[in-house]
Steps between C-alpha positions, in 0.01 A plus 500: 500500500311813590325319786837396649629856488186634666516234774867571570444873521209455741710273723786750510260780584346297784845418638599865496180601677548235770859605549394859561234405756588502874553164674215313651375663820470163668864423424601847619318457833659160560842646424441778753374256761810286456730799548299613802534158662874496436535849643306405813710188548821700475363748753402221737849352470657835588266535798586152624873568475462834680289351779746215548797737523309728735396214729861380517611852587263560791499147642796363703709231340439149640873424476653807658377825651818688410462781251741547213794726580467706185144626549276519804125536474245627748299236679144534373200378696290296261185570699537870416500430128182525291291187462581479131871491578461219760274289284662197339287558194590736222397861538549795274553723802821317583676633191430861589549484875769245577788736424378754753551249782861424408740734681874479486605579856877534493489675837362192676808284469543162659659461841819343367561771238797730557398852614567780257754667732710183487444420134743755355842481663725804484788518256834416662704809583850501355592856603304667779453872560803528728729351236343725236585804713861385510516473119295799384560857617127585484301575813143595589296609315687386186600149594242318287610136532383303804670167432654284227365151430744399225856611425760400244789745553584679179212329315153567643296564813136503607398758759173575677344831594192482723283795406299632797270795550754636753752574224571871500421553131134392522358816666597706196476236223204509507282591802182350352668215312835394650734368229871428526687745274658342195834669562517331841436163340794572270710606800413181689598288200827691467576426865449128433744540211745656741472194723599288199812698418614606849611154602854399601505244219445779247731751663255790506514781753202701617713813511552486124179345371245725330167474325586633153185469288182321400354396166182336369321539831132404494244515780240232443277518808470721810645386832286577803525457876496135601685378192824304518738628235729220381792632295744299290819660368724314255839603366501485119822685417813601693787714374762495773735718294254790509333404826156468338239237583173457311217322679148389421234548764145378548264563791202279578191514719306177530693346211415783259754748366444853629826659385792406275797667340876509443740653751848641460738487796836675529782364713756773553865457580601476865805719439 
């Protein structure tokens, strides 16, 4: 009985000692070698995929020589590339250098691509400057609407103001950094609102139409020379009994809001 207890205790002690010892160095080295081989194989696979994509990029297609319309790439002379990049065999230099030879040349468009001056047609003019002068009483230098590209009488309108460096407010606002004054943006939007309400269908008269007030006006971004100010004015409330019209206005440059607010218009009695 005592011999069995001693033998069992010795076996447990040996098991605990072996469990605390580090793994066999030979097994550890083989494990590392296996991981190294797998890592190298993955790297070789990535290199092969990169070299294949790169060779397809710089070599002409056997089916068609036309380039895709979405992206145009510079024509690269393969003889000017390093030897490692032209070699069909795998090279570690390809991974680090192949991106430097890829250049996205949007300026070198294909012959059949539409030129940039013909790619963006102008908005259709609904009301030109001569018609605007017949509707609004404003004149130079305070006529701040060049044309109207959308009009729903008594509902909404979209007007355009082309901001140029020749505008008379730029020399003083500011000489070193010309910026269109915010109050003039508000005035231009109010004039577009006047074009909405001073229509025969609405019954407005320019002799009795006044800019009564503004509210919640915010200036989001500066407007500089060269910008095209696109202004939308929308009627949100009309009280004919009191001759009051409330409008919502937003001004955009390049699709981004630069100014917004609420406008109050007063339509006086003709008597």
